C-alpha positions as CSV (number, residue, x, y, z in Angstrom):
1,M,-41.3,27.0,-15.3
2,F,-42.1,27.7,-19.1
3,T,-44.9,29.4,-20.0
4,S,-46.6,29.4,-23.7
5,K,-45.9,32.6,-25.8
6,E,-48.1,34.0,-28.4
7,F,-47.3,34.1,-32.1
8,N,-49.2,35.8,-35.0
9,S,-48.4,32.9,-37.2
10,I,-51.0,30.7,-35.6
11,N,-53.6,32.6,-37.2
12,G,-52.7,31.2,-40.4
13,V,-50.4,32.3,-42.9
14,E,-50.1,32.1,-47.1
15,G,-50.1,28.2,-47.5
16,L,-50.9,27.3,-44.2
17,S,-54.3,27.4,-42.6
18,E,-55.6,28.6,-39.4
19,R,-56.8,25.3,-38.4
20,Q,-53.5,23.5,-39.0
21,M,-51.4,26.5,-37.2
22,K,-53.8,26.3,-34.2
23,E,-53.7,22.7,-34.1
24,H,-49.7,22.4,-34.4
25,Y,-49.7,25.4,-31.4
26,K,-51.7,22.9,-29.0
27,L,-48.9,20.6,-29.5
28,Y,-46.4,23.2,-28.3
29,E,-48.8,24.2,-25.4
30,G,-48.4,20.2,-24.7
31,Y,-44.8,20.3,-24.5
32,I,-44.8,23.1,-21.9
33,K,-47.2,21.4,-19.7
34,K,-45.0,18.2,-19.7
35,A,-41.7,20.2,-19.2
36,N,-43.3,21.8,-16.0
37,E,-44.7,18.5,-15.0
38,I,-41.3,17.1,-14.9
39,Q,-39.6,19.8,-13.2
40,E,-41.8,19.3,-10.4
41,Q,-41.3,15.5,-10.3
42,L,-37.5,15.9,-10.4
43,K,-37.5,17.5,-7.2
44,S,-38.7,14.4,-5.3
45,V,-37.2,11.6,-7.7
46,D,-35.2,9.1,-5.9
47,L,-31.5,9.5,-7.1
48,S,-30.1,6.4,-5.3
49,K,-32.2,4.4,-8.0
50,A,-30.5,5.9,-10.9
51,N,-30.0,3.2,-13.6
52,A,-28.9,3.4,-17.1
53,T,-31.4,0.5,-18.2
54,Y,-34.4,2.2,-16.7
55,S,-34.8,4.3,-13.8
56,D,-37.5,7.3,-12.8
57,L,-34.5,9.6,-13.1
58,R,-33.6,8.4,-16.5
59,A,-36.9,8.7,-17.8
60,L,-37.6,12.3,-16.3
61,K,-34.4,13.4,-17.8
62,L,-34.9,12.1,-21.2
63,G,-38.3,13.4,-21.2
64,Y,-37.3,16.7,-20.1
65,S,-34.9,17.0,-22.8
66,F,-37.4,16.0,-25.4
67,A,-39.8,18.3,-24.1
68,V,-37.8,21.3,-23.6
69,N,-36.0,21.1,-27.3
70,A,-39.6,20.9,-28.6
71,I,-40.4,24.1,-26.7
72,K,-37.4,25.9,-27.9
73,S,-37.7,24.8,-31.8
74,H,-41.4,25.5,-31.8
75,E,-40.9,29.1,-30.6
76,L,-38.3,29.6,-33.3
77,Y,-40.6,28.0,-35.8
78,F,-43.6,30.1,-35.2
79,D,-41.5,33.1,-35.1
80,N,-39.9,32.3,-38.6
81,L,-43.4,32.2,-40.1
82,S,-44.0,35.7,-39.9
83,G,-42.4,37.2,-43.2
84,N,-42.5,37.3,-46.8
85,G,-40.0,34.9,-48.0
86,Q,-37.4,37.4,-49.1
87,A,-34.1,36.7,-49.4
88,P,-32.0,37.7,-46.6
89,D,-29.3,40.4,-46.8
90,G,-27.0,41.7,-43.9
91,V,-25.0,39.6,-41.9
92,V,-27.0,36.6,-42.4
93,G,-27.2,36.8,-46.2
94,K,-23.4,37.1,-46.0
95,M,-22.9,34.0,-44.0
96,I,-25.2,32.2,-46.4
97,A,-23.2,33.2,-49.8
98,N,-19.8,32.7,-47.9
99,Q,-20.7,29.1,-46.9
100,F,-23.0,28.0,-49.8
101,G,-22.1,30.2,-52.7
102,S,-25.4,31.6,-52.9
103,Y,-29.0,31.8,-51.5
104,D,-30.2,29.5,-53.9
105,N,-27.9,26.9,-53.2
106,W,-28.5,27.2,-49.4
107,L,-32.5,26.9,-50.4
108,A,-32.0,23.9,-52.3
109,D,-29.9,22.2,-49.5
110,M,-32.3,23.3,-46.7
111,K,-35.5,22.1,-48.8
112,A,-33.7,18.6,-49.6
113,T,-32.7,18.3,-45.9
114,G,-36.2,18.9,-45.0
115,I,-37.2,16.1,-47.1
116,A,-34.7,13.8,-45.9
117,A,-35.4,14.6,-42.1
118,R,-38.1,12.7,-40.1
119,G,-38.5,15.7,-37.5
120,W,-36.5,18.9,-38.1
121,V,-34.3,21.1,-40.0
122,W,-32.3,23.7,-38.0
123,F,-30.1,26.4,-39.9
124,A,-27.4,27.3,-37.3
125,F,-24.4,29.1,-36.8
126,D,-21.4,27.6,-35.2
127,W,-19.6,29.4,-32.8
128,Q,-16.5,27.3,-32.8
129,N,-15.7,27.4,-36.5
130,N,-17.9,30.5,-37.4
131,T,-19.9,28.6,-40.2
132,V,-23.3,28.0,-40.8
133,F,-25.1,24.8,-41.6
134,N,-28.6,23.1,-42.2
135,Y,-28.7,20.2,-39.3
136,L,-31.1,17.5,-39.7
137,G,-32.7,16.1,-36.9
138,D,-35.2,13.0,-36.4
139,A,-36.4,14.0,-33.3
140,H,-36.9,17.0,-30.9
141,D,-33.9,16.0,-28.9
142,A,-31.7,15.4,-31.8
143,F,-30.3,18.9,-31.5
144,P,-28.3,20.5,-30.1
145,I,-24.9,20.7,-31.8
146,W,-23.0,21.9,-29.4
147,H,-21.8,25.7,-29.5
148,A,-24.4,26.2,-32.4
149,T,-27.2,28.5,-32.3
150,P,-30.2,28.0,-34.6
151,L,-31.5,30.9,-36.7
152,V,-34.2,28.9,-38.8
153,A,-36.2,25.9,-37.5
154,L,-38.1,24.1,-40.2
155,D,-40.6,21.4,-38.4
156,V,-41.2,18.4,-40.9
157,Y,-43.0,16.2,-38.8
158,E,-46.4,14.9,-40.5
159,H,-48.2,17.2,-37.7
160,A,-46.9,20.3,-39.3
161,Y,-48.7,20.0,-42.5
162,F,-50.8,17.1,-42.6
163,M,-54.1,19.0,-42.6
164,D,-53.1,21.4,-45.6
165,Y,-51.0,19.0,-47.6
166,G,-51.4,15.3,-46.9
167,T,-48.2,13.5,-47.8
168,S,-47.2,16.5,-50.1
169,R,-44.2,17.7,-48.0
170,A,-42.4,19.3,-50.6
171,D,-45.3,21.9,-51.2
172,Y,-45.5,22.4,-47.5
173,I,-41.9,23.3,-47.4
174,A,-42.4,25.5,-50.1
175,A,-45.2,27.4,-48.3
176,F,-42.8,27.7,-45.2
177,F,-40.2,29.6,-47.1
178,K,-42.9,31.7,-48.5
179,N,-43.4,33.3,-45.1
180,L,-39.7,32.8,-43.7
181,N,-39.0,36.1,-41.7
182,W,-35.3,36.9,-42.1
183,E,-35.5,40.1,-40.4
184,E,-35.9,38.0,-37.0
185,A,-32.9,35.7,-38.0
186,E,-31.2,39.0,-38.6
187,A,-31.7,40.7,-35.3
188,T,-30.8,37.3,-33.5
189,A,-27.4,37.2,-35.5
190,I,-26.7,40.9,-34.6
191,R,-28.1,40.7,-31.0
192,L,-25.4,37.7,-30.4
193,G,-22.5,39.3,-32.2
194,M,-22.5,37.1,-35.1
195,D,-21.6,40.1,-37.5
196,K,-18.5,40.7,-35.2
197,I,-17.0,37.3,-36.1
198,P,-14.7,36.8,-39.2
199,A,-16.6,34.5,-41.6
200,Q,-15.0,31.0,-42.5
201,S,-16.0,28.9,-45.7
């Protein structure tokens, strides 16, 4: 069963109000509630009636994927919003420089991807080719890219910023990056051993 986690960022960060962050957090709590409900319903679903057009099993499994990825993406997002936006160094900074040429190039790509996306952008490390990429997703369950680990999750659904920014998504994205905590991304990269893998370009 999933349980909600606490994040300092929900009290508000530079450029994102406490009201905006706490309302956003309520949605995260809702995904946890639904994921747990679906787990219980799956215990008694009639497997003999499985059908690709419609069945209870299909609906529950689709809903579960949607809710679980929403939980994981929001947890990374709220964790990301706990820094000062200073450009990364260490293994993550090296991966970005190797793949994108510079941090500024990466940032331009990430921001543009955020404008192009309808739901999420995930900056992730691909374990099969040892590269990083800014992946675009139009819904919570548009990720994963298999064998890829996200280090940054940028939520661009309107619910993430509309109270503070209305339709000015670019200004919201700028505020996100002012608060980005690269230390968390660096710690994740080292904990999982990304620093031990030869970089690819």
